[in-house]
C-alpha positions in Angstrom: 48.7 -9.1 13.1 45.6 -7.7 14.7 43.6 -4.5 14.6 43.8 -2.2 17.6 40.3 -0.9 17.7 41.0 2.0 19.9 43.7 3.5 17.8 42.8 2.0 14.4 46.3 0.7 13.9 47.7 -2.7 13.3 49.6 -4.4 16.2 51.3 -7.8 16.6 49.2 -10.5 18.2 52.0 -11.2 20.7 51.6 -7.7 22.3 49.6 -8.0 25.5 47.1 -5.2 26.0 45.8 -4.6 29.5 42.5 -2.8 29.8 41.1 -1.7 33.1 38.1 0.2 34.4 37.2 3.1 32.1 39.0 1.6 29.1 36.9 -1.6 29.4 33.7 0.4 29.8 34.4 2.6 26.8 35.2 -0.5 24.6 32.0 -2.2 25.7 30.0 1.0 24.9 31.5 1.2 21.5 30.7 -2.4 20.8 27.1 -2.3 22.0 26.2 1.3 21.0 28.4 1.9 18.0 27.4 -1.1 16.0 24.1 -1.3 14.1 23.1 -4.8 15.3 19.5 -4.7 14.0 16.8 -6.7 15.8 18.4 -9.4 18.0 16.8 -12.4 19.7 20.0 -13.3 21.4 23.4 -11.7 21.8 26.1 -14.0 23.2 29.0 -12.2 24.9 32.1 -14.4 25.8 33.6 -12.7 28.8 36.6 -13.6 30.9 36.0 -15.4 34.2 35.5 -13.5 37.3 33.5 -10.6 38.7 35.3 -7.6 37.3 34.7 -4.5 35.2 33.7 -6.3 32.1 30.8 -8.2 33.7 29.5 -5.2 35.6 29.8 -2.9 32.5 27.7 -5.4 30.4 25.0 -5.5 33.1 24.9 -1.7 33.2 24.9 -1.1 29.5 22.4 -3.5 28.0 19.2 -5.1 29.2 20.4 -8.6 30.1 17.6 -11.1 30.7 19.8 -14.1 31.8 23.2 -15.6 32.0 24.7 -18.9 30.9 27.9 -19.8 32.8 30.6 -21.9 31.2 33.4 -23.6 33.1 35.8 -26.5 33.0 35.9 -29.1 35.8 39.0 -27.7 37.3 38.5 -26.5 40.9 39.7 -23.0 40.3 37.5 -22.6 37.2 34.5 -23.9 39.1 35.3 -21.5 41.9 35.4 -18.6 39.4 32.1 -19.7 37.9 30.4 -19.8 41.4 31.7 -16.3 42.2 30.4 -15.0 38.8 27.0 -16.6 39.4 26.9 -15.0 42.9 27.7 -11.6 41.4 25.0 -11.9 38.7 22.5 -12.9 41.5 23.4 -9.7 43.4 22.4 -7.7 40.3 19.2 -9.8 39.9 20.2 -11.6 36.8 19.0 -15.2 36.6 21.4 -18.0 35.7 19.8 -19.8 32.8 22.3 -22.6 32.9 25.8 -23.8 33.7 27.8 -25.6 31.0 30.7 -27.8 32.2 33.0 -27.9 29.2 35.9 -30.3 28.5 34.8 -32.9 31.1 36.1 -35.9 29.1 37.6 -37.1 25.8 35.6 -39.7 24.0 37.9 -42.2 22.3 37.0 -42.6 18.6 38.1 -46.2 18.6 36.5 -47.7 21.7 34.1 -44.8 22.6 35.4 -44.9 26.2 35.2 -41.6 28.1 38.5 -40.4 29.5 38.3 -37.6 32.1 40.5 -34.6 31.2 40.8 -33.2 34.7 40.5 -36.2 37.0 37.6 -38.3 38.1 35.8 -35.9 40.4 32.9 -34.3 38.5 31.3 -31.3 40.2 27.7 -31.5 41.2 25.7 -28.4 40.6 
């Protein structure tokens, strides 16, 4: 079971929780302002793909100096990554890098690289 931070109760991990708008912003504020982080050189925030409330709330709540985008080689994932990069550019956040994850599997026996999503790598 997991902890439901908003209500302080335990809930089953199979229960889907949908947070939108104000709920997302309140949770982000609690995470960023309600935790004594101490001095930080880097804070890594793993966010869902896209250009929604989570991304905008982070850019409004903390001084962000740059963004690292992570995607897989699937066309829909790359498209989401590009849209996210465009959104961050609109709020004047530099893209520090793009990581294309899960491109291939390296066989431990023969060390051959086998593409996981086809043979069409994306060129950034």
